[in-house]
N, C-alpha and C positions, 0 to 999 in steps of 0.2 A: 504494500500500500504506500503510495508516494504522495506526500503532502507538501504544499507550498505555504510557508508562513511569511506574511507581509507585515512586518512590525518594526517600527523605528527605534524602539527602546532596546539597546543591545542586551541588557541583563534579562529582560523578559523574553526576548527572542531566543536567547541561549537556554533559558529555563524551559521554554516550550519545546525547543528542539531536543534537548537532553531527555526530557520526559517521554516524548513521542518515540525517539530512537530506542529507548529502553523498552518500549512496548511493541517493537517490531516494525515501526514505520521508517521509511526513508524520507528524510526531510531536507528541503532546500529553504534558504532564508533570503528575503529581500528586505532592505531597510529603507526604501522609499517607494513612492507610488509608481515612478517611471520604470524602475527595475522590476517591480512587482507585476506591472502590466505586461512588460516584455516577456518575463518568464512564464506568466500564466498563459499568454497567447501562443508562445512558441515551444513550451515544454509539454510534457505528458504528466498530468497530475490527476489523482483521484479525488482529492479534497483540497480546499484552500481555506486557510485561516487568515482573515483580512482585517487589519486595523482601520479605523475611520480617519483618525488624525495622522496623516502622513505628509512628509515633505514632497514637493514636486507635483503630485496629483493626489487628491484625497481619496479615501477608500471608496466613496460613492462613485467617483469617476472611474476608478479601477474596476469596480463591480459592474458598472454599465458596459465597459469595454469587454469584459469577460463574457457577460451574458449575451452580448450581441453576436458573439462568434462561437462560443462553446457552451456545452451543457455540463457544467461542473458544479458540484455542491460547494457552496461558499458559506462559511460561518463568520459573521462579523464580530470582531473583538474590539471593544472600545471602552474608554472611561466615561463616555457620555451616557447619561441615564435618562435623558428626556424622552418622553413618549414619542415626540415628533421624529427624533432620530431613528428610533426603532421602527416606526411605521414607514419612514422613507426607505430604510434599508430593505425591509421586506417587500415594499412596493416595487423596488427596482430589481428584485430578484434574489435577495439573500435568502438562504435556506434556513438559517438559524441566527440567533443574536445572543451574545454573552457579554455581560458588563463586567469590567474590571472594578475592584479586585475579584479574583475568582479562585476556586479550588481546582487544581489540576485534574483531580478525579472527575469533576463535572465537565471540564473541557473534553477529556478522554471519552466520557460517556456520551456526550453530544456528537462527537465525531463518529463514534461507533454506531449511534442511531442513524446518522446521515448515511453512513456506508450501507447499513442494512436496508434503509429506505431505497437507496439506489439499486441494490440487488433485486429487491422486489419489483421495482418499476422497470428495471432493465435499461435505465438511462442514468445520466448524471454521474454520481460517484460510482454507480454500478456499470460503468462502461467496460470496454474490453479488457482493461487492466485490473478490474476489481474482482478479486476472487480470494477466498480464504485459503485455497490450496494451489501451490505452484508446483509444476511438474516439468521435469527434463529427463527424458528417457524413463528409466526405472526409479529415478529419484523424485521423492515427493516431500514437500515442506508445507505443513499445515500452520498457517499464521495464527489462527484462532486458538488452537490447542497447543501451539508452540511445540509441535512434534515433527520429527524428520525420520524418514525411512527410505531404504533403497533395496530394491528387489524383495520388498515385503518384510525386510528386517529393520527393526527400530535402531536408530543411531542416536546415542546420547551426546548432546552438545552443551557446552557452557553457554552462558548468556551472550558473551561476546562472539563466540563461534556461531551461534544462531543468528545474531544480527549481521555478521559478516556473510553468512550463507544467504540470508534473505535478500541482502543487497545484490550479491552476485546473481541470484536467481531472478530478481526483478530486472536486472540489466544483462541477462544472459546473452552471450554472443558479442558483448561489448568489452573491450579491454579497459580495465579500471586501474588507474595509477595508484601507487602507494599513497600519494597525497590525498586522492579522493577517498580511499578506504580509511585513512587515518581521520579525515575530517568527518566522514559520515558515521563511522562506527565508534571511534574513540572521542569524537568531538575535540580534536586537537590538531594543531598545525604540525605537519610532518617534518621531523628532524632526521636528516640523512644519517645521523649517528645512532638513531634509535631503530632497533630491529623488531619492534613490537608487531608490525604488520607481517613481516616475513615469518616470525615465529607462529603467529596465529594461523596463517595460511598453511604452514607446514603441519600443524596439529590438525587442522580441518581436513587436509588432504589425507592424512593418516587414517582418519575415520571414514572419509567419504569415498576415497579412491583405492587405497592400498588393498582392501579385501576383495576388490572386484577387478575383472579383466578390462572392462571399458573405463578409461580414465576421462573424467569430466573437467577437472580443474587444471588449467594449463598456465604455465609461466611464459610470458612474452618478454624475452630478454630486453632490458633497457626501457620497458614500457609499463609492465604491471602484470595483472592476472585477468584471466577470462574463464568463465564457466560456459561450456558449450559441448554439444555432441561432437565427437571426433569425425573428421572427414573420412569417408570410405576410401 
């Protein structure tokens, strides 16, 4: 499940990103309306968390641009508590509205509800990328139950290994750099002297590939890692 968070307060954006990542989401962050609009229109997202008070273009302007071109579930996140603001957001296409300050558990519950609503309707957050089970060959990853199996055999993963695999599965076939993996899974800037990514990939490969004939996790020298079915 891929989420775009458009929020100009760095601490809050980091808090949301960390919490969602720990719950199996892949998260991108934009800190102004212009970048948020660009990412929303040109990226592939299942859900968008959108602040109203943004530099460049406010949240209502970003929301209008999104809804004019895409059917994506949008949750408006703002300090504004006036009824008029909530009504305007909903009238312009927002799917839900959450007022700051908020409990992360409530944000997570609302995003889960939007995701389920999209699955039932077959649109919005329930588009082609919205599924609780990701599959690649005989490998299956259940996001809802946080379970992984291959060839029908359960694979026990640590939390970080699960997050790493979910990111690789979401973007299967795409070479992901160590910097991308470090930012998305560990929420850290990649340091070339740190081998945390390589160690985690090595451990994941030992569980995912070593017991099987078909190898799915491949190292691309000088670039990063890719999860894909091998070419015949």
